[in-house]
N, C-alpha and C positions, 0 to 999 in steps of 0.2 A: 504494500500500500504506500503510495506516495502522498505526502502532505505538502501543499503549497500555500504558504502564508502570503496573501496578496499584498499586504502592507509592506512586508520585507521586499517582495519582488518589485513593488512600485518604487521603493526607496533606492533599490539597486538600479532600476531603469532610469530614474531621474537623477541619480547620484546626489540625493538630498535626504538627509536623515530626518528632517522635520516635516515632511510631506506625507499625509496619509489619506488623501482624497483621490478617488479615481474619477478624474474629469478630463474631458476632451477626447475626441476620437483618436488622434495620434498617440496619446498616452495609453489608451486601451489597446490599440493595435500593437504597441511595443510590449505591453505586459503579456498579451496573448501570444505573441511571437516567442517570448521567453518560455511560456508554458509549453508551447508546441515543441520547442527545442528540448525541454526536459522529457516530454513524452516520446520523442523520437528515440530516446535511449532506453525506453521501457520495454517490457516483455510484450509478447503478442496479445496478451490479455492483461489489462491493468485497471486498478481502481485508484482514482486520484481524489483526494479531499481538497477542495478549493475553499480556503478559509478566509472569510471576510471579517473575522473577529476584531482586527485592529484597523479596519478601513473606516474612516469617518463617514464618507458618503460616496455615492457613485451616481454619475449623471446618465442620461439616456444613451448618449453616444458611446460611453465607456461600457455600459451594460450590454449594448449591442455588440461591441468588439470582444469583450472578455467572456460574456456568458453565451449570447446567441451564436456568434461565429464559431466559438469553440465547440458548442454542441452540434452545430450544423456540420462542422468539419469532421468530427469523430463519431457522432451519433447518427444524425440524419443521413449522412452519406453512406453509412454502413460499409466502411472501409474494409476491404478484404484482407489487408495486411495487419490490421490491428483491431482488437475489441477494446475500446476504451469506455470505462464507466466512471461517472463522476458523482460525488457526494458533496453538497454545498453546506458549509458550516458557518455559523456566526452571522447569518443574515438577519439584520434588524429592520425595523420599520423605515429607517432612513435609507435603506438599500432597496426595500421591497417594491416601491412604486416603479422604479426604473426597470428592475428585473422582471416584474410581472408584465409590464408593457412590452418588453422585447420577446418574452415567451409567447404572449398572445399574438404579436405581429408575425412571428415565424411559425406558429403552431407547435411549439415545443413544450416539453415537460421536463422536470428534473426532480431529483430526490434531495430534500432539504432535511438536514439534521436539526432536531429541536431538543429542548431539555427533556422531553418525554420520549424521545426515540427518533423516528424518522417518518416523513410523509412525502407523498408526491404532490407537486404543485405545478401549475401551468395548465396547458391545454390537454386535459384528459376527460373522457366521458365518465359517467357514473359507473358503468361496467368495468372499465379499466381501473378506476380508483378502488372499487370493492375487491376486485381480483388481486391487485397489488397489496392491499391491506391484509387480505387473507393469507397470501404467501408470506408477507412480513410476519404476521402473527404465528403462522405454522413454523417458520424458520426455514423450511425446505419443502417443496411440493412438486409433484408431477401432475399430469393432467387428471389422473384418477383421483388424486388427493384433493385437487382444487374442485373438481366436479362434485365430489362428496360433500365438501365443506360448503359449497354454494348451492347445492341441490340442482346442478345443471348437467347437461350431457357431456361426456368425456371429450367428444370432438369439439364442442363449443369451448370447453375449458382449454383444450390444446391450442385452439386458434387464439384465444386471449393470451395465453402464456407466450406464444410466438410473437404476437403483437407487442407485448410489453418488453420482450427480449429485443426485438428490432429497434425499439425506442430506447434501449439500453437502461431500462428501469428495473429489469431483472437480469441476472446473470445465469446463463445455462451451464449446468454441470452435466456429467455423464448420465446421472439418474434423476434429473429434475432441475428445478430453478430455485434461486435464492434472491430475495429482494436486495437491491443495492444497499439500502440503509441497514440491512441486517447482516452484512458481510463482515467477516473478521479477516485478519491478515492471512490466515491459512488458505483462504479461497481466492485471494487476489493474484 
């Protein structure tokens, strides 16, 4: 599991120790480029924690660069060379408006770590949300497990698991799926 503290990365990018706000598109692009460089050295399947804990604020253009373009590059594009999964940590109300806007604009979803565990946010329908929450609750699930838990048909559950995996909200293992927010280092 890789942990990326955006505040530290921002200070390295700008060579300024006092700056902790993610503002302007060029700043966001520079930070995303650094993240992508780190990910280029990662394994074929990786889980990366993107940590906003020490970021004061993020504007819409930076959210578009750092969050949306990162997800579009590694998640929506379904890169054949790499399975990248992301868990976002430390997101506050000061960050949320910009992040929510870019998720909606691009039809994206992500896993957000909270004090209570994890949850999916962004553009997901009720069925996707319920299925993800059930896999998260179970810890590990295959199609039969999810179908039983939801009272649905196994083929419907299998399609939902595949959809959530393609969106990189679930990680596929040999014998089932794990919710990204429920992953430990042993699975990444």
